[in-house]
Structures are given as C-alpha cells and as structure tokens.
LUMPA-638450 format. One record per residue: residue in one letter; y, x, z of N, C-alpha, C in turn. Coordinates in Angstrom, 2 decimals, padded with zeros to 5 digits. Layout:
+---+---------+---------+---------+---------+---------+---------+---------+---------+---------+
! r !     nyy !     nxx !     nzz !    cayy !    caxx !    cazz !     cyy !     cxx !     czz !
+---+---------+---------+---------+---------+---------+---------+---------+---------+---------+
! A !       Y !       X !       Z !       Y !       X !       Z !       Y !       X !       Z !
...
+---+---------+---------+---------+---------+---------+---------+---------+---------+---------+
% end
This chain:
+---+---------+---------+---------+---------+---------+---------+---------+---------+---------+
! r !     nyy !     nxx !     nzz !    cayy !    caxx !    cazz !     cyy !     cxx !     czz !
+---+---------+---------+---------+---------+---------+---------+---------+---------+---------+
! M ! -001.17 !  000.85 !  000.00 !  000.00 !  000.00 !  000.00 !  001.23 !  000.90 !  000.00 !
! G !  002.08 !  000.73 ! -000.98 !  003.25 !  001.58 ! -001.09 !  004.40 !  001.13 ! -000.22 !
! V !  005.49 !  001.89 ! -000.27 !  006.67 !  001.62 !  000.54 !  007.22 !  000.23 !  000.23 !
! I !  007.30 ! -000.13 ! -001.05 !  007.86 ! -001.43 ! -001.43 !  006.97 ! -002.55 ! -000.88 !
! A !  005.66 ! -002.40 ! -000.99 !  004.75 ! -003.43 ! -000.51 !  004.89 ! -003.64 !  000.99 !
! V !  005.01 ! -002.58 !  001.75 !  005.18 ! -002.70 !  003.20 !  006.47 ! -003.45 !  003.50 !
! R !  007.53 ! -003.08 !  002.84 !  008.82 ! -003.73 !  003.05 !  008.73 ! -005.21 !  002.70 !
! D !  008.11 ! -005.54 !  001.56 !  008.03 ! -006.93 !  001.11 !  007.11 ! -007.76 !  002.00 !
! V !  005.96 ! -007.23 !  002.35 !  005.00 ! -007.97 !  003.16 !  005.53 ! -008.23 !  004.56 !
! L !  006.10 ! -007.20 !  005.18 !  006.57 ! -007.33 !  006.56 !  008.02 ! -007.79 !  006.67 !
! G !  008.73 ! -007.77 !  005.56 !  010.13 ! -008.15 !  005.60 !  010.94 ! -007.23 !  006.49 !
! C !  010.66 ! -005.95 !  006.42 !  011.31 ! -005.00 !  007.32 !  012.03 ! -003.91 !  006.54 !
! R !  012.79 ! -003.15 !  007.27 !  013.43 ! -001.98 !  006.69 !  012.46 ! -000.80 !  006.78 !
! V !  012.68 !  000.20 !  005.96 !  011.83 !  001.38 !  005.94 !  012.66 !  002.59 !  006.34 !
! L !  012.24 !  003.22 !  007.44 !  012.88 !  004.45 !  007.91 !  011.85 !  005.56 !  007.80 !
! C !  012.20 !  006.63 !  007.11 !  011.28 !  007.77 !  006.95 !  011.67 !  008.89 !  007.90 !
! S !  010.70 !  009.65 !  008.29 !  010.92 !  010.79 !  009.17 !  010.49 !  012.04 !  008.43 !
! A !  011.42 !  012.96 !  008.19 !  011.12 !  014.17 !  007.43 !  010.31 !  015.14 !  008.27 !
! R !  009.23 !  015.57 !  007.73 !  008.37 !  016.57 !  008.36 !  008.15 !  017.67 !  007.33 !
! G !  008.02 !  018.87 !  007.78 !  007.83 !  020.00 !  006.88 !  006.55 !  019.92 !  006.10 !
! T !  005.53 !  019.25 !  006.65 !  004.23 !  019.18 !  005.97 !  004.37 !  018.56 !  004.60 !
! F !  005.11 !  017.44 !  004.48 !  005.27 !  016.76 !  003.20 !  005.89 !  017.69 !  002.17 !
! Q !  006.87 !  018.46 !  002.60 !  007.59 !  019.32 !  001.67 !  006.77 !  020.53 !  001.26 !
! Q !  005.70 !  020.83 !  001.97 !  004.86 !  021.97 !  001.63 !  003.56 !  021.57 !  000.97 !
! M !  003.28 !  020.29 !  000.91 !  002.00 !  019.84 !  000.39 !  001.98 !  019.86 ! -001.13 !
! S !  000.79 !  019.91 ! -001.69 !  000.64 !  019.92 ! -003.14 !  000.96 !  018.56 ! -003.75 !
! V !  001.22 !  017.53 ! -002.93 !  001.58 !  016.23 ! -003.50 !  002.81 !  016.36 ! -004.38 !
! L !  003.71 !  017.26 ! -004.05 !  004.90 !  017.46 ! -004.88 !  004.54 !  018.10 ! -006.21 !
! D !  003.50 !  018.93 ! -006.23 !  003.05 !  019.53 ! -007.49 !  002.36 !  018.48 ! -008.37 !
! R !  001.54 !  017.64 ! -007.73 !  000.79 !  016.62 ! -008.49 !  001.66 !  015.43 ! -008.87 !
! S !  002.62 !  015.09 ! -008.02 !  003.46 !  013.91 ! -008.25 !  004.93 !  014.26 ! -008.00 !
! P !  005.55 !  014.98 ! -008.92 !  006.94 !  015.39 ! -008.70 !  007.90 !  014.22 ! -008.58 !
! E !  007.48 !  013.03 ! -009.02 !  008.33 !  011.85 ! -008.90 !  008.26 !  011.19 ! -007.52 !
! A !  007.37 !  011.66 ! -006.66 !  007.18 !  011.05 ! -005.33 !  008.46 !  011.03 ! -004.51 !
! P !  009.21 !  012.13 ! -004.40 !  010.45 !  012.06 ! -003.60 !  011.45 !  011.04 ! -004.14 !
! D !  011.62 !  010.99 ! -005.46 !  012.56 !  010.04 ! -006.05 !  012.16 !  008.61 ! -005.71 !
! Y !  010.88 !  008.30 ! -005.84 !  010.37 !  006.95 ! -005.51 !  010.65 !  006.64 ! -004.04 !
! L !  010.31 !  007.58 ! -003.18 !  010.50 !  007.38 ! -001.74 !  011.98 !  007.20 ! -001.41 !
! F !  012.82 !  008.04 ! -001.97 !  014.25 !  007.99 ! -001.66 !  014.89 !  006.68 ! -002.14 !
! R !  014.42 !  006.13 ! -003.27 !  014.98 !  004.88 ! -003.78 !  014.60 !  003.68 ! -002.93 !
! H !  013.52 !  003.78 ! -002.16 !  013.03 !  002.62 ! -001.42 !  013.09 !  002.81 !  000.09 !
! T !  013.91 !  003.73 !  000.52 !  014.05 !  004.02 !  001.94 !  015.41 !  003.53 !  002.43 !
! D !  015.42 !  002.93 !  003.61 !  016.67 !  002.44 !  004.19 !  017.36 !  003.49 !  005.06 !
! G !  016.66 !  004.54 !  005.40 !  017.23 !  005.59 !  006.22 !  016.26 !  006.74 !  006.38 !
! Y !  016.79 !  007.87 !  006.80 !  015.96 !  009.07 !  006.94 !  016.27 !  009.75 !  008.27 !
! H !  015.24 !  010.17 !  008.96 !  015.34 !  010.87 !  010.24 !  014.85 !  012.29 !  010.03 !
! F !  015.59 !  013.25 !  010.56 !  015.21 !  014.66 !  010.42 !  015.06 !  015.28 !  011.80 !
! I !  014.15 !  016.25 !  011.91 !  013.99 !  016.95 !  013.18 !  014.64 !  018.33 !  013.14 !
! S !  015.22 !  018.69 !  011.98 !  015.93 !  019.96 !  011.89 !  016.93 !  019.92 !  010.74 !
! K !  017.95 !  020.74 !  010.84 !  018.94 !  020.85 !  009.77 !  018.30 !  021.42 !  008.51 !
! F !  017.34 !  022.32 !  008.68 !  016.63 !  022.89 !  007.53 !  015.95 !  021.79 !  006.73 !
! L !  015.23 !  020.90 !  007.41 !  014.52 !  019.82 !  006.69 !  015.51 !  018.87 !  006.02 !
! E !  016.64 !  018.63 !  006.65 !  017.65 !  017.78 !  006.01 !  018.17 !  018.43 !  004.73 !
! R !  018.52 !  019.71 !  004.80 !  019.00 !  020.42 !  003.60 !  017.94 !  020.41 !  002.51 !
! N !  016.71 !  020.69 !  002.89 !  015.63 !  020.75 !  001.91 !  015.38 !  019.38 !  001.27 !
! T !  015.45 !  018.32 !  002.06 !  015.25 !  016.98 !  001.53 !  016.38 !  016.59 !  000.60 !
! R !  017.59 !  017.01 !  000.90 !  018.71 !  016.76 ! -000.01 !  018.48 !  017.50 ! -001.32 !
! T !  017.93 !  018.72 ! -001.23 !  017.61 !  019.49 ! -002.44 !  016.57 !  018.76 ! -003.29 !
! L !  015.65 !  018.05 ! -002.62 !  014.63 !  017.28 ! -003.34 !  015.21 !  016.01 ! -003.97 !
! G !  016.47 !  015.67 ! -003.64 !  017.12 !  014.55 ! -004.29 !  017.51 !  013.38 ! -003.42 !
! L !  017.47 !  013.50 ! -002.11 !  017.88 !  012.39 ! -001.24 !  019.35 !  012.08 ! -001.51 !
! P !  019.65 !  010.85 ! -001.96 !  021.04 !  010.49 ! -002.26 !  021.91 !  010.48 ! -001.01 !
! D !  023.19 !  010.80 ! -001.18 !  024.13 !  010.83 ! -000.06 !  024.28 !  009.46 !  000.59 !
! E !  024.08 !  008.38 ! -000.18 !  024.29 !  007.04 !  000.39 !  023.16 !  006.56 !  001.31 !
! V !  022.04 !  007.28 !  001.34 !  020.95 !  006.92 !  002.25 !  021.35 !  007.39 !  003.65 !
! P !  021.45 !  006.45 !  004.61 !  021.81 !  006.85 !  005.98 !  020.80 !  007.85 !  006.54 !
! R !  021.30 !  008.80 !  007.32 !  020.40 !  009.83 !  007.88 !  020.81 !  010.15 !  009.30 !
! W !  019.81 !  010.55 !  010.08 !  020.02 !  010.91 !  011.47 !  019.32 !  012.22 !  011.74 !
! L !  019.99 !  013.09 !  012.44 !  019.40 !  014.35 !  012.87 !  019.07 !  014.21 !  014.35 !
! V !  017.80 !  014.24 !  014.66 !  017.35 !  014.15 !  016.05 !  016.48 !  015.37 !  016.30 !
! E !  017.11 !  016.43 !  016.75 !  016.38 !  017.67 !  016.99 !  015.51 !  017.52 !  018.23 !
! P !  014.53 !  018.37 !  018.37 !  013.65 !  018.28 !  019.54 !  014.46 !  018.16 !  020.83 !
! A !  013.98 !  017.31 !  021.70 !  014.72 !  016.96 !  022.91 !  014.51 !  017.96 !  024.04 !
! I !  014.71 !  019.21 !  023.76 !  014.60 !  020.24 !  024.79 !  015.97 !  020.87 !  024.97 !
! D !  016.48 !  020.81 !  026.16 !  017.76 !  021.42 !  026.46 !  017.52 !  022.90 !  026.74 !
! L !  017.83 !  023.74 !  025.76 !  017.56 !  025.17 !  025.89 !  018.35 !  025.82 !  027.01 !
! Q !  019.44 !  025.19 !  027.45 !  020.21 !  025.74 !  028.56 !  019.42 !  025.71 !  029.86 !
! L !  018.42 !  024.83 !  029.94 !  017.58 !  024.76 !  031.14 !  016.60 !  025.92 !  031.23 !
! F !  016.44 !  026.65 !  030.14 !  015.45 !  027.71 !  030.10 !  016.08 !  029.08 !  029.93 !
! A !  017.15 !  029.32 !  030.65 !  017.81 !  030.62 !  030.61 !  016.86 !  031.67 !  031.20 !
! P !  016.82 !  032.85 !  030.60 !  015.92 !  033.87 !  031.13 !  016.29 !  034.28 !  032.55 !
! G !  015.27 !  034.50 !  033.34 !  015.49 !  034.94 !  034.71 !  015.52 !  036.45 !  034.78 !
! V !  015.38 !  036.96 !  035.96 !  015.37 !  038.40 !  036.17 !  014.10 !  038.96 !  035.55 !
! R !  014.25 !  040.00 !  034.77 !  013.08 !  040.63 !  034.16 !  012.31 !  041.44 !  035.18 !
! R !  011.02 !  041.28 !  035.12 !  010.16 !  042.04 !  036.02 !  009.42 !  043.09 !  035.20 !
! T !  009.05 !  044.14 !  035.86 !  008.20 !  045.12 !  035.21 !  006.82 !  044.49 !  035.07 !
! P !  006.28 !  044.45 !  033.85 !  004.99 !  043.80 !  033.67 !  003.88 !  044.51 !  034.44 !
! D !  002.99 !  043.72 !  034.96 !  001.80 !  044.21 !  035.63 !  000.82 !  044.62 !  034.55 !
! A !  000.53 !  045.89 !  034.44 ! -000.34 !  046.40 !  033.38 ! -001.73 !  045.78 !  033.42 !
! S ! -002.15 !  045.30 !  034.58 ! -003.48 !  044.71 !  034.67 ! -003.48 !  043.23 !  034.32 !
! A ! -002.30 !  042.60 !  034.25 ! -002.23 !  041.18 !  033.92 ! -002.45 !  040.97 !  032.42 !
! P ! -003.16 !  039.93 !  032.05 ! -003.38 !  039.69 !  030.63 ! -002.12 !  039.20 !  029.93 !
! L ! -002.04 !  039.45 !  028.65 ! -001.01 !  038.86 !  027.81 ! -001.40 !  037.40 !  027.65 !
! R ! -000.50 !  036.49 !  027.99 ! -000.81 !  035.06 !  027.88 ! -000.05 !  034.47 !  026.69 !
! V ! -000.80 !  033.84 !  025.80 ! -000.24 !  033.21 !  024.61 ! -000.62 !  031.73 !  024.66 !
! I !  000.36 !  030.87 !  024.38 !  000.13 !  029.43 !  024.42 !  000.63 !  028.81 !  023.12 !
! S ! -000.19 !  027.93 !  022.54 !  000.22 !  027.13 !  021.39 !  000.19 !  025.67 !  021.80 !
! V !  001.20 !  024.91 !  021.40 !  001.26 !  023.48 !  021.70 !  001.49 !  022.74 !  020.39 !
! G !  000.62 !  021.80 !  020.08 !  000.78 !  021.00 !  018.86 ! -000.48 !  020.24 !  018.53 !
! R ! -000.37 !  019.36 !  017.56 ! -001.55 !  018.60 !  017.17 ! -002.56 !  019.54 !  016.52 !
! L ! -003.82 !  019.22 !  016.69 ! -004.88 !  020.04 !  016.12 ! -005.10 !  019.59 !  014.67 !
! D ! -004.47 !  020.32 !  013.77 ! -004.47 !  019.97 !  012.36 ! -004.50 !  021.27 !  011.56 !
! W ! -005.14 !  021.26 !  010.41 ! -005.25 !  022.47 !  009.60 ! -003.88 !  023.01 !  009.22 !
! A ! -002.89 !  022.14 !  009.06 ! -001.56 !  022.57 !  008.62 ! -000.86 !  023.44 !  009.66 !
! K ! -001.31 !  023.41 !  010.90 ! -000.68 !  024.20 !  011.96 ! -001.10 !  025.67 !  011.92 !
! G ! -002.18 !  025.99 !  011.22 ! -002.58 !  027.39 !  011.05 ! -003.15 !  028.07 !  012.28 !
! Y ! -003.88 !  027.32 !  013.09 ! -004.44 !  027.90 !  014.31 ! -005.37 !  029.08 !  014.02 !
! E ! -006.03 !  029.06 !  012.86 ! -006.92 !  030.18 !  012.54 ! -006.16 !  031.50 !  012.49 !
! F ! -004.92 !  031.46 !  012.01 ! -004.11 !  032.68 !  011.94 ! -003.80 !  033.20 !  013.34 !
! A ! -003.48 !  032.26 !  014.23 ! -003.22 !  032.66 !  015.62 ! -004.47 !  033.25 !  016.25 !
! I ! -005.60 !  032.63 !  016.00 ! -006.87 !  033.12 !  016.56 ! -007.20 !  034.51 !  016.01 !
! E ! -006.98 !  034.72 !  014.73 ! -007.19 !  036.05 !  014.14 ! -006.24 !  037.07 !  014.77 !
! A ! -005.00 !  036.67 !  015.01 ! -004.03 !  037.58 !  015.65 ! -004.49 !  037.93 !  017.06 !
! I ! -005.01 !  036.96 !  017.79 ! -005.52 !  037.22 !  019.14 ! -006.67 !  038.22 !  019.07 !
! A ! -007.54 !  038.08 !  018.07 ! -008.65 !  039.02 !  017.90 ! -008.12 !  040.43 !  017.64 !
! L ! -007.07 !  040.56 !  016.84 ! -006.48 !  041.88 !  016.57 ! -005.88 !  042.49 !  017.83 !
! V ! -005.21 !  041.66 !  018.62 ! -004.62 !  042.15 !  019.88 ! -005.73 !  042.65 !  020.79 !
! R ! -006.80 !  041.89 !  020.84 ! -007.92 !  042.27 !  021.70 ! -008.58 !  043.56 !  021.19 !
! T ! -008.71 !  043.69 !  019.88 ! -009.28 !  044.89 !  019.29 ! -008.43 !  046.12 !  019.62 !
! A ! -007.12 !  045.91 !  019.79 ! -006.21 !  047.00 !  020.15 ! -006.33 !  047.38 !  021.63 !
! G ! -007.22 !  046.68 !  022.35 ! -007.45 !  047.03 !  023.75 ! -006.58 !  046.30 !  024.74 !
! I ! -005.91 !  045.26 !  024.30 ! -005.04 !  044.50 !  025.20 ! -005.79 !  043.28 !  025.70 !
! T ! -005.78 !  043.08 !  027.01 ! -006.39 !  041.89 !  027.59 ! -005.49 !  040.70 !  027.29 !
! V ! -006.07 !  039.65 !  026.76 ! -005.29 !  038.51 !  026.30 ! -005.97 !  037.20 !  026.68 !
! E ! -005.15 !  036.21 !  027.01 ! -005.63 !  034.85 !  027.24 ! -004.86 !  033.94 !  026.27 !
! Y ! -005.59 !  033.15 !  025.49 ! -004.96 !  032.26 !  024.53 ! -005.35 !  030.83 !  024.86 !
! T ! -004.34 !  029.97 !  025.02 ! -004.56 !  028.57 !  025.34 ! -003.90 !  027.71 !  024.27 !
! I ! -004.65 !  026.71 !  023.79 ! -004.11 !  025.75 !  022.84 ! -004.07 !  024.39 !  023.53 !
! Y ! -002.89 !  023.79 !  023.61 ! -002.73 !  022.44 !  024.14 ! -002.48 !  021.51 !  022.97 !
! G ! -003.37 !  020.55 !  022.79 ! -003.19 !  019.60 !  021.71 ! -004.42 !  018.75 !  021.53 !
! A ! -004.29 !  017.76 !  020.69 ! -005.41 !  016.88 !  020.38 ! -005.39 !  016.62 !  018.89 !
! G ! -006.54 !  016.32 !  018.35 ! -006.63 !  016.01 !  016.94 ! -008.02 !  016.24 !  016.41 !
! Q ! -008.17 !  016.03 !  015.13 ! -009.48 !  016.09 !  014.50 ! -009.90 !  017.51 !  014.13 !
! Y ! -009.05 !  018.49 !  014.37 ! -009.34 !  019.85 !  013.93 ! -009.91 !  020.71 !  015.04 !
! D ! -010.33 !  020.10 !  016.13 ! -010.87 !  020.83 !  017.27 ! -012.11 !  021.64 !  016.89 !
! E ! -013.01 !  021.04 !  016.15 ! -014.27 !  021.71 !  015.82 ! -014.06 !  022.99 !  014.99 !
! P ! -013.26 !  022.97 !  013.92 ! -013.02 !  024.22 !  013.19 ! -012.35 !  025.30 !  014.04 !
! I ! -011.47 !  024.89 !  014.95 ! -010.83 !  025.86 !  015.83 ! -011.87 !  026.50 !  016.74 !
! Q ! -012.74 !  025.69 !  017.33 ! -013.80 !  026.22 !  018.19 ! -014.72 !  027.15 !  017.41 !
! F ! -015.01 !  026.80 !  016.16 ! -015.85 !  027.64 !  015.32 ! -015.21 !  029.00 !  015.11 !
! A ! -013.90 !  029.02 !  014.80 ! -013.19 !  030.29 !  014.59 ! -013.21 !  031.13 !  015.86 !
! V ! -013.04 !  030.50 !  017.01 ! -013.07 !  031.22 !  018.29 ! -014.44 !  031.87 !  018.48 !
! Q ! -015.50 !  031.12 !  018.21 ! -016.86 !  031.66 !  018.38 ! -017.15 !  032.76 !  017.36 !
! Q ! -016.74 !  032.58 !  016.12 ! -016.99 !  033.58 !  015.09 ! -016.34 !  034.92 !  015.41 !
! L ! -015.17 !  034.86 !  016.06 ! -014.46 !  036.08 !  016.38 ! -014.78 !  036.60 !  017.79 !
! G ! -015.71 !  035.93 !  018.45 ! -016.14 !  036.39 !  019.78 ! -015.07 !  036.28 !  020.84 !
! L ! -014.28 !  035.22 !  020.78 ! -013.18 !  035.07 !  021.72 ! -013.43 !  033.98 !  022.75 !
! D ! -014.67 !  033.59 !  022.93 ! -015.02 !  032.50 !  023.88 ! -014.50 !  032.77 !  025.29 !
! D ! -014.40 !  034.03 !  025.65 ! -014.04 !  034.37 !  027.03 ! -012.54 !  034.55 !  027.26 !
! C ! -011.74 !  034.32 !  026.21 ! -010.30 !  034.50 !  026.43 ! -009.50 !  033.33 !  025.92 !
+---+---------+---------+---------+---------+---------+---------+---------+---------+---------+
% end
C-alpha cells in the first residue's frame, strides 16, 4: 500500500521521518523516482539531523513541504567531562554500542575491531544494548572471532 493509498484509506496526513538508511539503500539506485513520488505526497518531513535535512533537499524535497528538525533529545551540557584520572592499566577497555540490532548498523565491523584490539594485547569488554532481528548473526560473529568471554 503506497503513501497515497494510506492517506486516502485513513483520511489522514502523511508525515515522513528522514533516516539515513533510506538515503543509503539501493532503493534509490533501483527506483530513482522514489524520492520525487514521496515528496509529492508528503504533508511534512521530520529530520533527526541537519545533515539529513540538507541531503533530503538535495534529493529534491520542495521548499514548500513543511519540515521540522528534532535532533536527539540529549542535552550535551549535562555530560561535561569530569576530572581526568590516570587509567588503571589493569582495567579493561570498555566499549558500548546502543542501537537496534539491524544489519545496517554494522555491528560486525565493531566486533572485528574488538578482535583487533584484543589481538594487540589489550583487555577489552564490549557490550551491545539493543533489540532486533539481527541478534543471531551478531552472536555468530562473536563466536567466530572467539570473543565469547569479552
């Protein structure tokens, strides 16, 4: 069911949310007319970054389509760096990833990087916080690289 059908069936407005995944997917290679179709039938656009807004405008989003920039709701002023401590050489390097478990997030690259750090002799702990359908491939990569214990 396309954008027009949803609007007609539900009698509602259509608000799109720009995500980087759409702009990087091969759908644009296979269907270069997709952005134009979407932009003509959208009542507004929401962006999570200025970069995505600029890029979407480059793809042809007309100026008359209302848009909102709603950047991630983290007040960076709350996270000012504290006093630096001399690192404890025996403490592991702790790396954390937070996000949905999806192939587009590239967790395999992070896992390979953790393996390289470990090969260099650095004790490391890697934690992934997230949920999604990509848990099994991530676990497989961890086991293949022998990182079950970190």
